[in-house]
C-alpha positions in Angstrom: 237.3 92.4 89.7 233.6 93.1 90.0 233.5 95.5 87.0 235.8 93.8 84.6 235.2 90.9 82.3 237.5 87.9 81.8 238.1 86.7 78.3 239.9 83.5 77.1 241.3 82.1 80.3 239.1 81.9 83.4 240.6 81.3 86.8 238.4 79.0 89.0 238.6 78.0 92.6 237.5 74.3 92.7 237.5 71.6 95.3 241.0 70.6 94.1 242.4 74.1 94.1 242.8 76.9 91.7 242.5 76.1 88.0 243.0 78.2 84.9 240.4 77.2 82.4 241.3 78.2 78.8 238.9 78.8 76.0 235.9 77.9 78.0 232.9 77.2 75.8 229.6 75.3 75.6 228.1 73.3 72.8 226.7 75.6 70.1 228.1 78.8 71.6 231.4 80.3 72.7 231.6 81.8 76.2 233.9 84.8 76.0 232.8 86.9 79.0 232.4 85.9 82.7 231.7 88.0 85.7 233.7 87.6 88.9 232.3 84.9 91.3 230.2 83.4 88.6 229.4 79.7 89.3 230.3 77.3 86.6 230.7 73.6 86.2 234.1 72.5 84.8 234.3 69.2 82.8 237.3 67.4 81.5 239.1 68.7 78.3 238.4 67.5 74.9 241.2 66.5 72.4 241.9 70.1 71.7 242.3 71.0 75.3 239.0 72.9 75.6 236.8 72.7 78.7 233.1 72.2 78.4 230.3 73.1 80.7 228.3 70.0 81.4 225.8 68.5 83.9 225.7 68.1 87.7 228.2 65.3 87.7 231.0 67.7 86.9 233.2 69.7 89.2 231.9 73.1 90.4 234.2 76.1 90.1 233.9 79.8 90.7 235.5 82.4 88.5 238.0 84.8 90.2 
């Protein structure tokens, strides 16, 4: 929704379909809140299953 915030799991539309991205975070800081339709880049998971935002080589997704 346009007014709510999404915490924990973020649903993204990507070029390969819808993806639920759990525990999204960047280096040095945890991303807890995303707005609807926010553009973000989704990288592969690390060993603990977390996704990281990275550079332009990574897949673009949009939060739902």
